[in-house]
C-alpha positions in Angstrom: -8.2 14.0 8.3 -5.3 16.2 9.4 -5.6 17.0 13.1 -3.7 17.6 16.3 -5.7 15.3 18.5 -4.0 13.2 21.2 -5.2 9.8 22.4 -5.7 6.4 21.1 -7.2 6.2 17.6 -10.6 4.5 17.4 -12.1 2.7 14.4 -14.4 5.1 12.6 -15.4 2.8 9.7 -14.8 -0.8 8.7 -15.4 -2.1 5.2 -14.8 -5.5 3.6 -12.5 -6.0 0.6 -14.5 -6.7 -2.6 -13.6 -9.1 -5.4 -12.6 -7.6 -8.7 -10.6 -8.3 -11.8 -7.6 -6.2 -13.1 -4.9 -6.3 -15.6 -5.4 -9.1 -18.2 -7.8 -11.0 -15.9 -6.1 -11.2 -12.5 -8.7 -12.0 -9.8 -8.0 -10.0 -6.6 -9.7 -8.4 -3.6 -9.8 -4.6 -3.7 -9.4 -3.3 -0.2 -10.0 0.3 -1.3 -9.7 2.1 -4.6 -11.0 5.7 -4.4 -9.9 9.2 -3.5 -11.2 9.7 0.0 -10.1 12.4 2.5 -9.9 9.7 5.2 -7.5 7.6 3.1 -5.4 10.5 1.7 -2.5 10.2 0.6 -3.3 6.6 -0.3 -5.5 5.8 -3.3 -5.7 2.0 -3.7 -4.8 -1.2 -2.0 -5.3 -4.6 -3.6 -4.8 -8.1 -2.1 -4.0 -10.6 -4.8 -4.0 -14.1 -3.5 -4.7 -17.4 -5.3 -3.3 -20.9 -5.7 -5.2 -21.2 -9.0 -3.0 -20.2 -11.9 -6.0 -19.2 -14.1 -6.7 -16.4 -11.5 -3.3 -14.7 -12.0 -1.3 -16.1 -14.9 -2.2 -13.4 -17.4 -0.8 -10.7 -15.1 -0.6 -7.0 -15.7 0.7 -6.4 -19.3 2.3 -3.1 -20.4 0.6 0.0 -19.0 1.5 3.6 -18.0 1.6 5.4 -14.7 2.0 9.0 -13.9 1.6 11.1 -10.7 1.7 8.3 -8.2 3.8 5.7 -6.4 3.0 2.0 -6.6 4.2 -0.2 -3.8 4.3 -4.0 -4.4 4.8 -6.3 -1.4 5.1 -10.0 -2.1 4.3 -12.7 0.5 4.3 -15.8 -1.6 5.3 -16.6 -5.2 7.2 -14.5 -7.7 6.4 -11.5 -9.9 8.6 -10.4 -12.8 8.6 -6.7 -13.7 10.0 -4.8 -16.7 9.7 -1.1 -17.7 10.3 1.4 -20.5 13.6 2.6 -18.8 15.2 -0.8 -19.2 14.8 -1.9 -15.6 13.7 -5.5 -14.8 13.8 -8.1 -12.2 11.8 -10.6 -10.1 10.1 -9.9 -6.8 10.1 -12.9 -4.5 8.4 -13.8 -1.2 9.0 -11.0 1.3 10.4 -8.5 -1.3 9.1 -4.9 -1.7 9.3 -2.6 -4.6 8.5 1.1 -4.1 8.2 2.6 -7.6 7.8 6.4 -7.9 6.2 6.8 -11.4 6.6 10.6 -11.3 6.3 12.2 -14.7 5.8 8.8 -16.4 6.7 5.2 -16.8 5.4 2.3 -18.8 5.8 -1.2 -17.2 4.5 -4.7 -16.9 4.1 -7.0 -13.9 3.8 -10.7 -14.8 3.7 -13.8 -12.5 7.1 -15.6 -12.7 5.4 -19.0 -12.0 2.8 -21.2 -13.6 1.6 -23.1 -10.4 1.2 -22.6 -6.7 0.2 -19.7 -4.4 0.8 -16.2 -5.6 0.1 -13.7 -2.8 0.9 -10.0 -2.4 -0.4 -6.5 -2.0 -0.2 -3.5 -4.2 -0.6 0.0 -2.7 -0.9 3.2 -4.6 0.2 6.4 -2.9 -0.5 9.8 -4.4 2.2 12.3 -5.2 1.8 16.0 -4.3 1.4 18.5 -7.2 5.0 19.7 -6.6 6.3 16.2 -7.3 4.0 14.7 -9.9 6.4 15.3 -12.7 9.6 14.2 -10.8 11.9 11.7 -12.5 10.8 8.1 -12.0 12.7 6.0 -9.5 12.7 2.6 -7.7 13.5 1.5 -4.3 13.8 -2.3 -4.4 14.1 -4.0 -1.0 14.9 -7.7 -0.7 13.2 -9.7 2.1 16.4 -10.1 4.1 16.8 -6.3 4.3 13.4 -5.8 5.8 13.9 -5.3 9.5 11.6 -6.8 12.2 10.8 -4.8 15.3 9.3 -5.8 18.6 6.2 -3.5 19.0 4.6 -5.0 22.1 4.2 -8.2 24.1 3.7 -10.9 21.5 3.7 -8.3 18.7 6.3 -8.1 15.9 6.3 -5.8 12.8 8.1 -6.0 9.5 9.0 -2.4 8.9 8.8 -1.4 5.2 8.6 2.4 5.7 8.6 4.6 8.8 9.7 3.7 12.3 8.6 1.1 14.8 10.1 -0.2 18.0 13.2 1.9 17.4 13.7 0.4 14.0 13.5 2.4 10.8 12.3 0.9 7.5 14.6 0.8 4.5 12.3 2.8 2.2 13.4 6.4 2.6 12.7 10.0 1.3 9.0 9.5 0.6 7.2 12.9 0.4 4.2 12.0 2.6 6.4 10.4 5.4 4.4 7.2 5.4 4.3 4.3 7.8 3.9 0.8 6.3 4.1 -2.0 8.8 3.2 -5.7 8.5 2.2 -6.6 12.1 1.9 -10.1 13.5 0.3 -10.8 16.9 0.6 -14.0 18.8 -2.3 -15.3 20.9 -3.1 -12.5 23.4 -0.6 -10.3 21.6 -0.7 -6.5 22.2 0.6 -3.6 20.2 0.9 0.1 21.2 2.5 2.3 18.5 2.8 6.1 18.2 1.7 7.9 15.0 1.9 11.6 14.1 -1.5 13.2 14.9 -1.5 14.9 11.5 -1.4 11.6 9.6 -4.4 9.6 8.4 -4.2 6.0 9.5 -5.8 2.7 8.5 -5.4 -1.0 9.0 -6.2 -4.0 6.9 -6.6 -7.3 8.8 -4.9 -10.1 6.9 -5.6 -13.0 9.3 -7.4 -13.5 12.5 -9.3 -10.8 14.4 -7.9 -7.7 15.9 -9.4 -5.1 18.3 -8.3 -1.5 17.9 -9.0 1.7 19.9 -9.0 3.0 23.5 -11.6 0.6 24.7 -10.5 -2.3 22.5 -14.0 -3.0 21.3 -15.3 -3.9 18.0 -13.1 -6.6 16.6 -12.1 -6.2 12.9 -12.0 -9.6 11.1 -9.7 -10.7 8.3 -10.5 -9.2 5.0 -11.7 -5.9 6.4 -10.2 -2.4 6.2 -10.6 -0.2 9.3 -10.1 3.6 9.1 -8.8 5.0 12.3 -9.9 8.4 13.8 -7.9 11.2 15.4 -5.1 10.5 17.9 -1.4 10.1 18.4 -1.1 6.4 18.8 -2.7 3.0 17.9 -3.5 0.1 20.3 -4.2 -3.3 18.9 -4.7 -6.7 20.6 -6.0 -10.1 19.9 -7.1 -13.0 22.1 -7.8 -16.6 21.5 -5.5 -16.9 18.5 -2.9 -15.1 16.4 -3.6 -12.3 13.9 -1.9 -10.3 11.2 -2.6 -6.8 9.8 -1.1 -4.1 7.7 -0.8 -0.6 9.2 -0.7 2.4 6.8 -0.4 6.0 7.8 0.7 9.1 6.0 0.5 12.9 5.8 -2.6 13.8 3.8 -2.0 16.0 0.7 -5.4 17.7 0.8 -5.2 18.4 -3.0 -7.6 18.0 -5.8 -7.5 14.5 -7.4 -8.1 13.9 -11.1 -7.9 10.1 -11.6 -8.5 7.8 -14.5 -7.1 4.3 -14.7 -3.3 4.2 -13.9 -2.8 8.0 -14.0 -3.5 10.5 -11.2 -3.1 14.2 -11.6 -4.6 17.3 -10.0 -6.8 18.6 -12.8 -8.8 17.2 -15.7 -6.6 19.2 -18.1 -3.5 17.5 -16.8 -5.2 14.1 -17.0 -6.2 14.7 -20.6 -2.7 15.8 -21.5 -1.2 12.7 -20.0 -3.5 10.4 -22.1 -2.9 12.5 -25.2 0.9 12.1 -24.7 0.5 8.4 -24.1 -1.4 8.1 -27.4 0.9 10.2 -29.5 4.2 8.7 -28.1 5.5 11.7 -26.1 4.4 10.4 -22.7 7.9 9.4 -21.6 9.5 12.6 -23.0 7.4 14.9 -20.8 9.0 16.7 -17.9 
């Protein structure tokens, strides 16, 4: 939805997250998981949240990625990660991992706990054709290095990527120039935030109920994704209780998408080659 419109962005569509199962049996809510021009450059957003170990304990065993970036944001609990490059570590509450799979990586993500609440989000962002075969890289951000910005009366945002309230997030040099904010509104809180008119924008309400748009109508309840229309800024407010939402925005790639499982390329031929290389053991040597 690249555009040059000015004005406050209105909600053009709202959809609920849907329960699904991924990995070795992890139960989660899929907020979206499709190639859609209105979501471009983002492809998938999952909300994994449970205090029942059987819902998450089997985790996400070894699997490949190519052509995308995966962004894991932990709110509660711990997730251990290891990969084919020898990297490893544990993501704890408030930590972020921005992994650029590029030309290929094989990794696993396993809960680092056997009891209690595990809660986090995983976002997939597409890479442009010019960068799909770039070398893999990580940007690991610990919770204490995530800045918090005041973005309005009773409104605060943890800034993962992009800029808000004069504060720039620690994740840098991402091709699509994304914004990723975790916004908390107190009762009667109000947020007003500029966004590039050319960017697609969407919000996922984590808690409470939030109104978006020029007329502040049509509250979006927790568990729903709202796609935002053209404009150069967002307005959000809540009344009668606090609320929390994720704000995502980025420059759309407007490129063909060939997607199967954990690999996203531009053509079916590139996709077939990736899976052939994975099967014959040359996946990590490509480039």
